[in-house]
GURORO-676901 format. One record per residue: residue number from 1; residue in one letter; y, z, x of N, C-alpha, C in turn. Coordinates in nm, 2 decimals, m for minus. Example, Ala and Ser with C-alpha at 12.3 -4.5 7.8 and 13.67 -1.06 7.14 Angstrom:
BEGIN
n;res;npy;npz;npx;capy;capz;capx;cpy;cpz;cpx
1;A;m0.57;0.78;1.32;m0.45;0.78;1.23;m0.33;0.78;1.32 .
2;S;m0.22;0.71;1.28;m0.11;0.71;1.37;0.00;0.79;1.29 .
// end
This chain:
BEGIN
n;res;npy;npz;npx;capy;capz;capx;cpy;cpz;cpx
1;M;m7.50;12.39;m12.54;m7.31;12.37;m12.47;m7.19;12.39;m12.59 .
2;H;m7.07;12.43;m12.60;m7.01;12.44;m12.65;m6.95;12.37;m12.73 .
3;G;m6.89;12.34;m12.85;m6.81;12.24;m12.81;m6.86;12.08;m12.79 .
4;L;m6.95;12.04;m12.80;m6.95;11.91;m12.83;m7.02;11.88;m12.93 .
5;R;m7.07;11.94;m13.02;m7.12;11.88;m13.12;m7.04;11.80;m13.20 .
6;D;m7.06;11.65;m13.25;m6.97;11.53;m13.36;m6.85;11.54;m13.27 .
7;H;m6.84;11.55;m13.14;m6.73;11.48;m13.06;m6.84;11.34;m13.03 .
8;A;m6.74;11.23;m12.96;m6.76;11.15;m12.91;m6.69;11.08;m12.78 .
9;Y;m6.79;11.06;m12.69;m6.81;11.06;m12.57;m6.76;10.86;m12.53 .
10;L;m6.72;10.75;m12.43;m6.73;10.67;m12.42;m6.80;10.72;m12.29 .
11;V;m6.93;10.61;m12.22;m7.00;10.66;m12.10;m7.01;10.55;m12.07 .
12;T;m6.99;10.51;m11.96;m6.99;10.33;m11.87;m7.11;10.35;m11.79 .
13;G;m7.16;10.22;m11.83;m7.34;10.25;m11.72;m7.39;10.34;m11.83 .
14;G;m7.45;10.31;m11.95;m7.47;10.41;m12.05;m7.61;10.35;m12.03 .
15;A;m7.65;10.23;m12.02;m7.77;10.18;m12.10;m7.91;10.23;m12.00 .
16;S;m7.89;10.27;m11.92;m8.00;10.33;m11.82;m7.95;10.39;m11.67 .
17;G;m8.05;10.45;m11.60;m8.01;10.59;m11.52;m7.93;10.67;m11.54 .
18;I;m7.87;10.69;m11.47;m7.81;10.86;m11.46;m7.67;10.84;m11.62 .
19;G;m7.64;10.72;m11.64;m7.54;10.70;m11.79;m7.67;10.68;m11.89 .
20;A;m7.78;10.63;m11.91;m7.91;10.68;m11.99;m7.89;10.82;m11.99 .
21;G;m7.86;10.89;m11.93;m7.95;11.04;m11.88;m7.84;11.12;m11.99 .
22;V;m7.72;11.11;m11.96;m7.63;11.12;m11.97;m7.60;11.13;m12.14 .
23;V;m7.63;10.98;m12.20;m7.65;10.97;m12.33;m7.77;11.07;m12.44 .
24;R;m7.84;11.07;m12.34;m7.96;11.16;m12.43;m7.93;11.27;m12.44 .
25;R;m7.79;11.33;m12.33;m7.79;11.49;m12.33;m7.74;11.52;m12.43 .
26;L;m7.61;11.42;m12.45;m7.51;11.43;m12.56;m7.62;11.42;m12.70 .
27;L;m7.69;11.34;m12.72;m7.75;11.33;m12.83;m7.79;11.51;m12.88 .
28;E;m7.89;11.52;m12.71;m7.95;11.66;m12.76;m7.83;11.72;m12.84 .
29;D;m7.68;11.76;m12.76;m7.65;11.89;m12.78;m7.51;11.83;m12.96 .
30;G;m7.57;11.71;m12.97;m7.50;11.66;m13.13;m7.42;11.60;m13.07 .
31;A;m7.33;11.55;m12.96;m7.23;11.47;m12.95;m7.29;11.33;m13.01 .
32;R;m7.20;11.22;m12.98;m7.23;11.09;m13.01;m7.17;10.98;m12.87 .
33;A;m7.19;10.88;m12.89;m7.14;10.82;m12.79;m7.14;10.66;m12.81 .
34;V;m7.02;10.60;m12.71;m7.00;10.45;m12.72;m7.02;10.44;m12.59 .
35;V;m7.11;10.30;m12.56;m7.18;10.30;m12.37;m7.12;10.13;m12.38 .
36;L;m7.06;10.15;m12.27;m7.02;9.98;m12.24;m7.08;9.96;m12.08 .
37;D;m7.17;9.87;m12.14;m7.25;9.82;m12.04;m7.28;9.67;m12.00 .
38;L;m7.27;9.63;m11.87;m7.31;9.47;m11.88;m7.44;9.48;m11.91 .
39;N;m7.57;9.51;m11.86;m7.67;9.46;m11.91;m7.75;9.55;m11.97 .
40;Q;m7.72;9.44;m12.16;m7.84;9.49;m12.22;m7.88;9.45;m12.26 .
41;P;m8.00;9.38;m12.21;m8.16;9.27;m12.21;m8.18;9.33;m12.42 .
42;G;m8.19;9.26;m12.52;m8.21;9.23;m12.66;m8.10;9.29;m12.69 .
43;D;m8.17;9.40;m12.79;m8.07;9.48;m12.87;m8.13;9.66;m12.79 .
44;P;m8.01;9.67;m12.73;m8.04;9.76;m12.66;m8.02;9.89;m12.74 .
45;N;m7.96;9.89;m12.85;m8.00;10.02;m12.99;m8.17;10.06;m12.98 .
46;D;m8.23;9.92;m12.97;m8.38;9.92;m12.97;m8.44;9.97;m12.83 .
47;T;m8.36;9.92;m12.72;m8.44;9.89;m12.61;m8.45;10.05;m12.50 .
48;A;m8.30;10.12;m12.57;m8.26;10.25;m12.51;m8.34;10.36;m12.60 .
49;G;m8.39;10.32;m12.73;m8.45;10.41;m12.80;m8.33;10.49;m12.89 .
50;F;m8.18;10.46;m12.89;m8.13;10.57;m12.97;m8.07;10.54;m13.06 .
51;P;m8.09;10.69;m13.12;m8.03;10.60;m13.27;m7.93;10.53;m13.33 .
52;R;m7.91;10.46;m13.41;m7.77;10.35;m13.42;m7.66;10.42;m13.52 .
53;D;m7.67;10.53;m13.57;m7.59;10.62;m13.61;m7.52;10.72;m13.51 .
54;R;m7.55;10.69;m13.44;m7.51;10.78;m13.30;m7.47;10.76;m13.13 .
55;V;m7.50;10.60;m13.13;m7.43;10.52;m13.05;m7.45;10.38;m13.07 .
56;V;m7.36;10.38;m13.03;m7.27;10.21;m13.05;m7.24;10.21;m12.90 .
57;Y;m7.28;10.04;m12.92;m7.27;9.93;m12.78;m7.15;9.88;m12.77 .
58;E;m7.13;9.82;m12.65;m7.01;9.73;m12.65;m7.07;9.63;m12.48 .
59;R;m7.13;9.54;m12.47;m7.10;9.46;m12.38;m7.02;9.42;m12.31 .
60;G;m7.02;9.47;m12.14;m6.94;9.37;m12.10;m6.90;9.47;m11.99 .
61;S;m6.80;9.47;m11.84;m6.76;9.52;m11.73;m6.67;9.61;m11.72 .
62;V;m6.66;9.72;m11.67;m6.59;9.81;m11.61;m6.43;9.73;m11.55 .
63;T;m6.48;9.63;m11.46;m6.36;9.55;m11.49;m6.26;9.48;m11.56 .
64;D;m6.35;9.42;m11.64;m6.26;9.33;m11.76;m6.17;9.43;m11.85 .
65;E;m6.11;9.48;m11.84;m5.97;9.56;m11.93;m5.97;9.52;m12.08 .
66;E;m5.98;9.40;m12.08;m5.99;9.37;m12.27;m6.15;9.46;m12.30 .
67;R;m6.26;9.43;m12.25;m6.35;9.51;m12.25;m6.38;9.66;m12.27 .
68;V;m6.30;9.67;m12.17;m6.29;9.87;m12.18;m6.18;9.89;m12.28 .
69;A;m6.08;9.84;m12.33;m6.00;9.88;m12.45;m6.09;9.85;m12.58 .
70;A;m6.15;9.72;m12.56;m6.22;9.74;m12.69;m6.38;9.86;m12.68 .
71;A;m6.39;9.87;m12.63;m6.48;9.96;m12.62;m6.47;10.10;m12.66 .
72;V;m6.33;10.13;m12.60;m6.29;10.23;m12.67;m6.22;10.25;m12.84 .
73;A;m6.22;10.12;m12.86;m6.19;10.10;m12.99;m6.33;10.11;m13.06 .
74;T;m6.46;10.03;m13.00;m6.51;10.07;m13.09;m6.61;10.18;m13.15 .
75;G;m6.54;10.29;m13.04;m6.65;10.42;m13.03;m6.53;10.48;m13.17 .
76;V;m6.37;10.50;m13.16;m6.27;10.53;m13.27;m6.33;10.51;m13.36 .
77;E;m6.36;10.37;m13.37;m6.37;10.32;m13.49;m6.51;10.40;m13.57 .
78;A;m6.56;10.37;m13.48;m6.73;10.38;m13.55;m6.72;10.55;m13.55 .
79;F;m6.68;10.67;m13.52;m6.70;10.78;m13.54;m6.57;10.88;m13.54 .
80;G;m6.44;10.81;m13.55;m6.29;10.83;m13.59;m6.28;10.89;m13.48 .
81;R;m6.29;10.90;m13.38;m6.22;10.99;m13.29;m6.27;10.99;m13.13 .
82;L;m6.22;11.02;m13.07;m6.27;11.02;m12.88;m6.22;11.10;m12.80 .
83;D;m6.35;11.20;m12.78;m6.32;11.35;m12.73;m6.31;11.36;m12.58 .
84;G;m6.39;11.20;m12.48;m6.40;11.26;m12.36;m6.43;11.13;m12.34 .
85;V;m6.44;11.09;m12.17;m6.51;10.94;m12.10;m6.61;11.03;m11.97 .
86;V;m6.72;10.97;m11.90;m6.79;10.98;m11.86;m6.80;10.83;m11.78 .
87;N;m6.77;10.83;m11.65;m6.72;10.72;m11.61;m6.86;10.71;m11.50 .
88;N;m6.97;10.62;m11.48;m7.05;10.64;m11.46;m7.09;10.49;m11.36 .
89;A;m7.04;10.41;m11.47;m7.08;10.28;m11.41;m7.07;10.23;m11.22 .
90;G;m7.15;10.20;m11.20;m7.12;10.18;m11.06;m7.17;10.08;m10.98 .
91;R;m7.17;10.03;m10.83;m7.22;9.92;m10.78;m7.23;9.99;m10.65 .
92;L;m7.32;9.85;m10.60;m7.42;9.91;m10.44;m7.38;9.85;m10.34 .
93;L;m7.32;9.85;m10.23;m7.30;9.74;m10.14;m7.31;9.81;m9.97 .
94;T;m7.44;9.76;m9.94;m7.51;9.80;m9.80;m7.49;9.71;m9.68 .
95;A;m7.39;9.73;m9.56;m7.41;9.62;m9.49;m7.28;9.70;m9.38 .
96;P;m7.34;9.71;m9.21;m7.22;9.73;m9.14;m7.12;9.68;m9.13 .
97;V;m7.02;9.75;m9.09;m6.87;9.74;m9.08;m6.90;9.58;m9.10 .
98;D;m6.92;9.53;m9.00;m6.89;9.42;m8.88;m6.97;9.27;m8.97 .
99;Q;m7.05;9.36;m9.07;m7.14;9.22;m9.19;m7.06;9.23;m9.30 .
100;I;m6.94;9.33;m9.35;m6.93;9.34;m9.51;m6.87;9.19;m9.54 .
101;D;m6.90;9.15;m9.67;m6.85;9.02;m9.73;m6.71;9.11;m9.78 .
102;F;m6.56;9.07;m9.79;m6.46;9.12;m9.79;m6.45;9.10;m9.98 .
103;D;m6.53;9.03;m10.03;m6.47;8.95;m10.15;m6.58;9.06;m10.26 .
104;E;m6.71;9.12;m10.12;m6.81;9.23;m10.25;m6.76;9.30;m10.20 .
105;W;m6.69;9.40;m10.11;m6.58;9.51;m10.08;m6.52;9.50;m10.20 .
106;R;m6.39;9.38;m10.21;m6.35;9.41;m10.36;m6.40;9.46;m10.45 .
107;A;m6.49;9.39;m10.49;m6.60;9.39;m10.60;m6.58;9.51;m10.64 .
108;M;m6.72;9.61;m10.57;m6.74;9.69;m10.55;m6.65;9.81;m10.56 .
109;L;m6.53;9.77;m10.48;m6.39;9.90;m10.58;m6.41;9.89;m10.69 .
110;D;m6.37;9.75;m10.70;m6.29;9.73;m10.87;m6.39;9.76;m10.95 .
111;V;m6.53;9.79;m10.92;m6.62;9.86;m10.99;m6.64;10.00;m11.03 .
112;N;m6.70;10.08;m10.89;m6.64;10.17;m10.91;m6.55;10.27;m10.89 .
113;V;m6.41;10.23;m10.87;m6.23;10.34;m10.91;m6.18;10.21;m10.99 .
114;G;m6.21;10.10;m11.00;m6.09;10.10;m11.04;m6.12;10.04;m11.20 .
115;G;m6.26;10.04;m11.28;m6.29;10.09;m11.37;m6.31;10.20;m11.44 .
116;Y;m6.30;10.30;m11.31;m6.28;10.47;m11.35;m6.15;10.45;m11.43 .
117;L;m6.04;10.36;m11.33;m5.92;10.38;m11.40;m5.89;10.33;m11.51 .
118;L;m5.95;10.24;m11.55;m5.90;10.10;m11.64;m6.00;10.17;m11.81 .
119;A;m6.05;10.29;m11.75;m6.13;10.38;m11.86;m6.05;10.52;m11.94 .
120;A;m6.01;10.57;m11.83;m5.90;10.64;m11.85;m5.80;10.63;m11.87 .
121;K;m5.75;10.50;m11.84;m5.61;10.46;m11.88;m5.61;10.42;m12.06 .
122;H;m5.73;10.39;m12.09;m5.73;10.38;m12.26;m5.79;10.43;m12.29 .
123;A;m5.85;10.55;m12.27;m5.91;10.66;m12.35;m5.80;10.72;m12.37 .
124;W;m5.68;10.75;m12.31;m5.57;10.83;m12.29;m5.50;10.89;m12.43 .
125;P;m5.45;10.75;m12.47;m5.37;10.79;m12.61;m5.46;10.88;m12.71 .
126;H;m5.61;10.87;m12.71;m5.66;10.95;m12.79;m5.66;11.06;m12.79 .
127;L;m5.71;11.09;m12.60;m5.73;11.20;m12.61;m5.58;11.34;m12.63 .
128;R;m5.50;11.25;m12.58;m5.34;11.30;m12.64;m5.33;11.37;m12.75 .
129;N;m5.29;11.22;m12.82;m5.30;11.23;m12.98;m5.43;11.38;m13.04 .
130;A;m5.57;11.36;m12.94;m5.63;11.49;m13.03;m5.63;11.61;m12.96 .
131;G;m5.48;11.65;m12.85;m5.47;11.75;m12.83;m5.53;11.78;m12.71 .
132;G;m5.62;11.69;m12.63;m5.68;11.71;m12.52;m5.85;11.65;m12.50 .
133;G;m5.89;11.67;m12.39;m6.04;11.59;m12.38;m6.07;11.66;m12.25 .
134;A;m6.16;11.55;m12.20;m6.21;11.53;m12.09;m6.27;11.41;m12.02 .
135;I;m6.24;11.41;m11.89;m6.31;11.30;m11.84;m6.39;11.31;m11.70 .
136;I;m6.47;11.27;m11.68;m6.60;11.31;m11.59;m6.62;11.13;m11.51 .
137;N;m6.61;11.20;m11.35;m6.59;11.05;m11.26;m6.73;11.10;m11.17 .
138;C;m6.83;11.00;m11.17;m6.94;11.03;m11.10;m6.92;10.97;m10.98 .
139;A;m6.89;11.06;m10.88;m6.88;10.98;m10.73;m7.04;11.02;m10.70 .
140;S;m7.06;11.07;m10.57;m7.17;11.09;m10.45;m7.19;11.16;m10.34 .
141;I;m7.28;11.19;m10.30;m7.27;11.30;m10.22;m7.23;11.19;m10.05 .
142;M;m7.22;11.08;m10.07;m7.21;11.00;m10.00;m7.00;10.96;m9.93 .
143;A;m6.99;11.06;m10.05;m6.75;11.10;m9.99;m6.79;11.18;m9.92 .
144;Y;m6.87;11.29;m9.88;m6.84;11.37;m9.79;m6.95;11.30;m9.70 .
145;N;m7.05;11.25;m9.68;m7.14;11.25;m9.57;m7.24;11.10;m9.57 .
146;S;m7.17;11.01;m9.49;m7.20;10.87;m9.52;m7.32;10.88;m9.39 .
147;A;m7.34;10.75;m9.38;m7.48;10.68;m9.31;m7.45;10.54;m9.26 .
148;P;m7.55;10.48;m9.17;m7.54;10.41;m9.12;m7.52;10.24;m9.29 .
149;G;m7.44;10.18;m9.24;m7.42;10.07;m9.31;m7.39;10.10;m9.51 .
150;A;m7.32;10.24;m9.48;m7.26;10.27;m9.59;m7.11;10.30;m9.60 .
151;A;m7.03;10.23;m9.51;m6.90;10.20;m9.54;m6.80;10.15;m9.69 .
152;A;m6.90;10.04;m9.72;m6.83;10.05;m9.87;m6.85;10.17;m9.97 .
153;Y;m6.99;10.18;m9.96;m6.97;10.29;m10.11;m6.90;10.42;m10.06 .
154;S;m6.91;10.48;m9.95;m6.89;10.62;m9.91;m6.73;10.57;m9.91 .
155;A;m6.64;10.47;m9.89;m6.49;10.47;m9.94;m6.44;10.44;m10.09 .
156;A;m6.58;10.41;m10.18;m6.49;10.41;m10.29;m6.57;10.56;m10.36 .
157;K;m6.64;10.60;m10.29;m6.70;10.76;m10.38;m6.58;10.87;m10.33 .
158;A;m6.56;10.85;m10.22;m6.43;10.95;m10.19;m6.31;10.91;m10.23 .
159;A;m6.28;10.73;m10.25;m6.10;10.80;m10.33;m6.18;10.82;m10.54 .
160;V;m6.29;10.81;m10.53;m6.34;10.82;m10.65;m6.27;11.05;m10.64 .
161;L;m6.28;11.06;m10.63;m6.24;11.21;m10.54;m6.11;11.24;m10.56 .
162;G;m6.06;11.11;m10.49;m5.93;11.09;m10.51;m5.85;11.08;m10.64 .
163;L;m5.87;10.99;m10.68;m5.87;10.92;m10.81;m5.89;11.08;m10.90 .
164;T;m5.97;11.14;m10.92;m6.03;11.27;m10.99;m5.90;11.39;m10.98 .
165;R;m5.87;11.41;m10.89;m5.77;11.49;m10.90;m5.62;11.44;m10.97 .
166;A;m5.59;11.34;m10.89;m5.44;11.22;m10.97;m5.46;11.29;m11.10 .
167;I;m5.60;11.23;m11.19;m5.58;11.24;m11.29;m5.57;11.41;m11.37 .
168;A;m5.64;11.43;m11.31;m5.67;11.62;m11.35;m5.50;11.61;m11.37 .
169;N;m5.40;11.62;m11.19;m5.29;11.67;m11.23;m5.19;11.61;m11.38 .
170;D;m5.20;11.47;m11.36;m5.15;11.38;m11.48;m5.19;11.45;m11.67 .
171;G;m5.31;11.49;m11.66;m5.39;11.51;m11.80;m5.33;11.66;m11.77 .
172;A;m5.31;11.71;m11.69;m5.32;11.88;m11.73;m5.18;11.97;m11.81 .
173;P;m5.08;11.89;m11.81;m5.01;11.95;m11.93;m5.05;11.86;m12.06 .
174;L;m5.16;11.77;m12.10;m5.17;11.70;m12.23;m5.35;11.75;m12.24 .
175;N;m5.35;11.87;m12.18;m5.52;11.96;m12.19;m5.62;11.84;m12.13 .
176;I;m5.56;11.74;m12.12;m5.70;11.64;m12.04;m5.70;11.69;m11.92 .
177;R;m5.85;11.70;m11.92;m5.93;11.77;m11.80;m5.99;11.68;m11.75 .
178;C;m6.00;11.71;m11.58;m6.06;11.53;m11.52;m6.17;11.66;m11.44 .
179;N;m6.31;11.66;m11.35;m6.36;11.67;m11.25;m6.46;11.56;m11.23 .
180;A;m6.51;11.55;m11.13;m6.61;11.48;m11.07;m6.76;11.51;m11.07 .
181;V;m6.82;11.45;m11.03;m6.97;11.51;m11.01;m6.99;11.43;m10.88 .
182;C;m7.08;11.50;m10.80;m7.11;11.42;m10.70;m7.28;11.41;m10.65 .
183;P;m7.38;11.33;m10.73;m7.53;11.39;m10.69;m7.55;11.32;m10.55 .
184;G;m7.68;11.37;m10.52;m7.75;11.29;m10.40;m7.86;11.19;m10.45 .
185;T;m7.93;11.19;m10.41;m7.99;11.06;m10.45;m8.10;11.05;m10.56 .
186;V;m8.08;10.95;m10.65;m8.13;11.02;m10.81;m8.20;10.89;m10.81 .
187;D;m8.33;10.96;m10.93;m8.43;10.79;m10.95;m8.37;10.73;m11.05 .
188;T;m8.32;10.60;m10.99;m8.27;10.55;m11.09;m8.26;10.40;m11.08 .
189;P;m8.23;10.29;m11.15;m8.28;10.16;m11.10;m8.19;10.11;m11.03 .
190;M;m8.09;10.16;m11.00;m8.00;10.13;m10.83;m8.11;10.14;m10.73 .
191;L;m8.17;10.27;m10.75;m8.22;10.30;m10.60;m8.36;10.25;m10.60 .
192;H;m8.45;10.19;m10.74;m8.56;10.10;m10.74;m8.47;9.96;m10.66 .
193;R;m8.39;9.94;m10.66;m8.29;9.79;m10.64;m8.32;9.82;m10.50 .
194;Y;m8.26;9.95;m10.46;m8.24;9.95;m10.28;m8.36;9.97;m10.22 .
195;L;m8.50;10.06;m10.29;m8.61;10.01;m10.23;m8.67;9.94;m10.26 .
196;D;m8.68;9.79;m10.36;m8.73;9.72;m10.31;m8.68;9.59;m10.25 .
197;D;m8.57;9.65;m10.14;m8.54;9.53;m10.03;m8.57;9.59;m9.89 .
198;K;m8.70;9.71;m9.91;m8.71;9.75;m9.80;m8.86;9.67;m9.74 .
199;P;m8.91;9.67;m9.62;m9.02;9.64;m9.59;m9.14;9.72;m9.64 .
200;D;m9.12;9.88;m9.63;m9.22;9.92;m9.72;m9.17;10.09;m9.82 .
201;P;m9.12;10.02;m9.95;m9.05;10.10;m10.02;m9.08;10.24;m9.99 .
202;D;m9.27;10.27;m10.02;m9.27;10.39;m10.05;m9.28;10.47;m9.95 .
203;A;m9.23;10.43;m9.79;m9.26;10.47;m9.70;m9.08;10.53;m9.72 .
204;E;m8.98;10.42;m9.75;m8.85;10.49;m9.76;m8.86;10.58;m9.84 .
205;R;m8.93;10.58;m9.95;m8.88;10.67;m10.05;m8.91;10.85;m10.03 .
206;D;m9.03;10.80;m9.95;m9.08;10.94;m9.85;m8.97;11.03;m9.81 .
207;R;m8.94;10.90;m9.70;m8.83;10.93;m9.60;m8.72;11.00;m9.64 .
208;L;m8.64;10.92;m9.80;m8.53;11.00;m9.84;m8.59;11.14;m9.95 .
209;T;m8.69;11.11;m9.98;m8.73;11.27;m10.08;m8.77;11.33;m9.95 .
210;A;m8.78;11.35;m9.79;m8.80;11.46;m9.71;m8.69;11.51;m9.66 .
211;M;m8.57;11.46;m9.69;m8.42;11.49;m9.68;m8.40;11.59;m9.75 .
212;Y;m8.43;11.63;m9.87;m8.39;11.69;m10.01;m8.49;11.88;m9.99 .
213;P;m8.42;12.02;m9.96;m8.50;12.10;m9.92;m8.56;12.14;m10.10 .
214;L;m8.52;12.11;m10.19;m8.58;12.07;m10.26;m8.71;12.03;m10.31 .
215;G;m8.74;11.95;m10.19;m8.84;11.85;m10.21;m8.87;11.72;m10.32 .
216;R;m8.75;11.74;m10.40;m8.80;11.59;m10.44;m8.61;11.52;m10.49 .
217;L;m8.65;11.43;m10.51;m8.50;11.35;m10.55;m8.48;11.39;m10.67 .
218;G;m8.37;11.36;m10.73;m8.25;11.40;m10.81;m8.34;11.33;m10.95 .
219;K;m8.31;11.38;m11.07;m8.36;11.29;m11.25;m8.24;11.29;m11.30 .
220;P;m8.21;11.16;m11.39;m8.11;11.13;m11.44;m8.05;11.28;m11.54 .
221;G;m8.16;11.36;m11.61;m8.14;11.50;m11.68;m8.05;11.59;m11.58 .
222;D;m8.11;11.62;m11.47;m8.01;11.69;m11.37;m7.86;11.71;m11.38 .
223;V;m7.83;11.54;m11.38;m7.68;11.50;m11.33;m7.61;11.55;m11.53 .
224;A;m7.70;11.49;m11.62;m7.70;11.50;m11.69;m7.64;11.64;m11.75 .
225;A;m7.70;11.72;m11.75;m7.68;11.85;m11.76;m7.56;11.91;m11.67 .
226;L;m7.51;11.93;m11.62;m7.38;11.90;m11.53;m7.28;11.89;m11.59 .
227;V;m7.28;11.74;m11.61;m7.16;11.70;m11.71;m7.20;11.72;m11.88 .
228;A;m7.28;11.79;m11.88;m7.26;11.83;m12.00;m7.16;11.92;m12.02 .
229;F;m7.21;12.00;m11.93;m7.12;12.17;m11.92;m7.03;12.10;m11.86 .
230;L;m6.92;12.04;m11.79;m6.81;11.96;m11.74;m6.74;11.92;m11.89 .
231;L;m6.81;11.82;m11.94;m6.77;11.80;m12.14;m6.72;11.93;m12.22 .
232;S;m6.81;12.06;m12.18;m6.76;12.15;m12.32;m6.68;12.24;m12.27 .
233;D;m6.65;12.28;m12.35;m6.54;12.41;m12.40;m6.59;12.56;m12.32 .
234;D;m6.73;12.53;m12.20;m6.79;12.59;m12.17;m6.70;12.60;m12.03 .
235;A;m6.63;12.49;m12.01;m6.53;12.42;m11.87;m6.46;12.42;m11.94 .
236;A;m6.36;12.51;m12.02;m6.24;12.45;m12.02;m6.15;12.50;m11.95 .
237;W;m6.12;12.58;m11.85;m6.02;12.57;m11.71;m6.11;12.55;m11.59 .
238;I;m6.15;12.49;m11.59;m6.20;12.38;m11.47;m6.12;12.25;m11.49 .
239;T;m6.05;12.21;m11.40;m6.05;12.08;m11.40;m6.00;11.99;m11.25 .
240;G;m5.99;11.90;m11.21;m5.91;11.83;m11.07;m6.01;11.92;m10.94 .
241;Q;m6.16;11.89;m10.96;m6.29;11.99;m10.89;m6.36;11.91;m10.94 .
242;D;m6.49;11.85;m10.76;m6.58;11.74;m10.74;m6.71;11.90;m10.74 .
243;F;m6.81;11.85;m10.80;m6.93;11.94;m10.80;m7.05;11.86;m10.74 .
244;V;m7.12;11.92;m10.63;m7.22;11.88;m10.52;m7.33;11.92;m10.66 .
245;I;m7.43;11.80;m10.65;m7.56;11.83;m10.70;m7.64;11.74;m10.65 .
246;D;m7.76;11.83;m10.56;m7.79;11.74;m10.47;m7.93;11.82;m10.40 .
247;G;m8.00;11.86;m10.45;m8.09;11.96;m10.42;m8.08;11.97;m10.27 .
248;G;m7.96;12.04;m10.22;m7.92;12.10;m10.14;m7.95;12.09;m10.03 .
249;F;m7.95;11.88;m9.98;m7.91;11.80;m9.94;m7.77;11.84;m9.84 .
250;L;m7.68;11.86;m9.86;m7.57;11.89;m9.77;m7.56;11.99;m9.71 .
251;A;m7.67;12.09;m9.77;m7.67;12.24;m9.70;m7.75;12.21;m9.57 .
252;R;m7.82;12.15;m9.56;m7.93;12.13;m9.45;m7.80;12.06;m9.34 .
253;G;m7.72;11.96;m9.37;m7.67;11.94;m9.32;m7.67;11.85;m9.20 .
254;T;m7.76;11.73;m9.17;m7.78;11.63;m9.13;m7.86;11.54;m9.25 .
255;N;m7.86;11.38;m9.13;m7.92;11.28;m9.26;m8.05;11.25;m9.17 .
256;D;m8.10;11.31;m9.08;m8.21;11.30;m9.01;m8.31;11.33;m9.11 .
// end
């Protein structure tokens, strides 16, 4: 991708799943990353296999404003610049409307929406001073097409699309672009936790896979490729948009 080499990006939730896929793709394209993640067992640099001179870590939650600010500062100190943000950290809450615990609802919104705002807020001065940059928010096809038990998650991801457009409008005069990616089911640790709660995880995986016309679930690298494009100069006239990447799921038009 044009314009990623030697740039630096904050990736929230970048220690595993889609976030780790994004970090890997950024490294392949010559960029560097600061990862803010709550779960980093052992030495995260060794665990993730990322080179120490091109990836730095900050442990913490995206809901903790001090930790978000520290992650931005860590990246700027390590790399001398910050060119964008990939808001990827997420939390899943699955329950029927009448069984949703409201504290869990608020906690999920804090991660899936509030954390995105905080990362954009603290990256903003650096992007403005650099003459622009890009922010990518990871939403979901569940923003468009919900399912039983998905009220909380769908509401959060729909809110991400609204936040994306608002950030794009505020950022346009500063050449700060903001777009959202909306993946279908991707093979990540979050999916594995969901499957582990099912009586027959293999049958549930097969059921999910059968929903996708392309015949497979997504991979982190699939989403990472789209993120890299939207961060790059190749997407210089794209902002305020949401991009579905779902193996044809929504085109099929059913959850059955």
